[in-house]
N, C-alpha and C positions, 0 to 999 in steps of 0.2 A: 323437413321442411316440403310442402306442398307443390306440385309442378304446377305451374300455370303457362298455359301457350303465349307464346311472344306478344307482343302486342303490335297493333298496325300504324301507322305514324297518324294516321287520322285518331286515334284513340288513344297516343301519348298525348297528342294534340287537348283533347277535349280533357285527360286527366291535367294537364298542366292550366287547362282554364281554368278546371273545377277547381285545384289546390294552388292556383298562382304565387298568393304572397307565399306561404310557406315553401314552395319549389326554386320561387326565382329569387327569393333570398338566401336559400343554401347552394345555388348556384351561383350569385353574387357572390358568395363568404368563400369561396370555394378561389371564384376566379381572382378574388384579392389576396389573399392568401397565396396563393401559386404566383402571384404578380408580384407581391412581396417579395417571394422566395427567391424567385429571376431575377428580378435587381438586385438585390443582395449579392447574389450570384455574381451579376455582372459586374462588380464592385459599385454598387449607388448610379446605374447609369442606365436608367427605362429606354432610351432610344437603342444603345446596343443591347439589351436585352429582346425588343421588339424585332429589331433586325435580326438577331441571330435564332430567335426563334422562328421567322421565314426562310432560311438558313435553314437549319435544323429540318423544318419541316420539308422543305424541296430534297433534302438531301434524307429523309425518311422517305421519300415516296420514292428515289433512285433505289435505295436499296430493299424496297419492298417490291418495285417491280425485277428484279435480278433474283431475289429470295424471296418467295411467296409464304405470305404466315405464317410468320416464325413465332415461338413461344420468346416469353422476355429472355432467357436464358441466352438460346441463338441469336436472337438478333442486338443484343446488347454484345456478343460476341462478333458482329458483322460490321455493328455501328463502330467497337475499338479498332476490328481490324483495316477499317475503312479509312481511320486514322493514319495507319500506316500508309497507304498506298492509295494515291488518285482514283477516286472513282470519276469516270468520265458518265455524265448525267449524256442523255439523248437531248432532252430541252435545256438551253443555259439560262440561268437565272442572271440578269440584268437590272441595273441600277434603277430602269424605269419599273422593272414589271415589281419589285421589292417597293418601289415608292409607292405603287399602283396599290399593292396588299395591305402597307402599313398607315399609310397618309400622311407620310413623313416626304418633306419635298427631296429631291434629287440629290441637289446641294450636301445634305443634312445625309443623304444614303452616302453619301461620296466620300463624307467626314467621317461617318460610324466605320463603314466596310476597311478604312485605311486603318482606325483606330483595331478592330477585329484584326488584319492585318499585325500590324504589329504586335496585337498581343497574343498571336499566334492559336486564330482562330480561321482562318481562312487566307485562302489566294483567291486575288484576281487576275483576268488579265480580258482584252477586249474581245480575245477570240472564244475564251472558254468560259465566259462572265464570273460568278463569283462560287466558288466551290469551297466548300465545307471542308477544311485539313486541318485536324486541331493537331497542337504536338497532345502527343498519346494521353499525359496525362489530365490533361485538359480534358480530354474525351472523359477518362474513366469520374475525372473530379462530376460530370454531368451524370454518368450514369449509376454513379454508385453512391452520391452526395444528391443529387436537386432531384432526379428522377425516382428514388425511390418513397419523398415525402408526395410530387405529387401522383403518386401510386395509392399512397394511402388517403392524400385526400379525397379523390376519385373516387373509391373504394366507399369512402361516408358518403359521398354524396348520391350516387347509387344506389347505397344504401336506404338511405334518408325516401326516396324517388321508391324505393321496396316499400317500404313500410306507409306510404302513404297510400299505395297502388296496391297494397292487398289488405287495407281495411273496407278499401270501398266494395 
């Protein structure tokens, strides 16, 4: 494999604009397939998936701030270990922030968070906000079943973009 220097943001923008339909529809395919898998993972609950995605993202940022730049194996260990002990984020995740990030109403967020609490994914208090605290089996389902599919699809997306990039 020949080495090419990394693109600058404006070069990526130019690549996408020149090859828009090919790249964009590959990206949309990635998004559609990922969303389908995530909705199925959340027992056909699209709102639950979207909200848990935001909660997981927030939780991942907390872990990343505690343990910089880990490889997948060590990050998964951190992720699963955090299911055993409550991670205290410096920034609390509120219903209104989740609403802002998802576009869903605060009442929908409240209802869905209640379901996520009952299903063993999160805890909530007014003082601490929404905290990702899954049962260990749920954390493992995410890291061992869902995440590998996401990685494979993401690698495929990046490989296809590289093919376009290298043929230019």
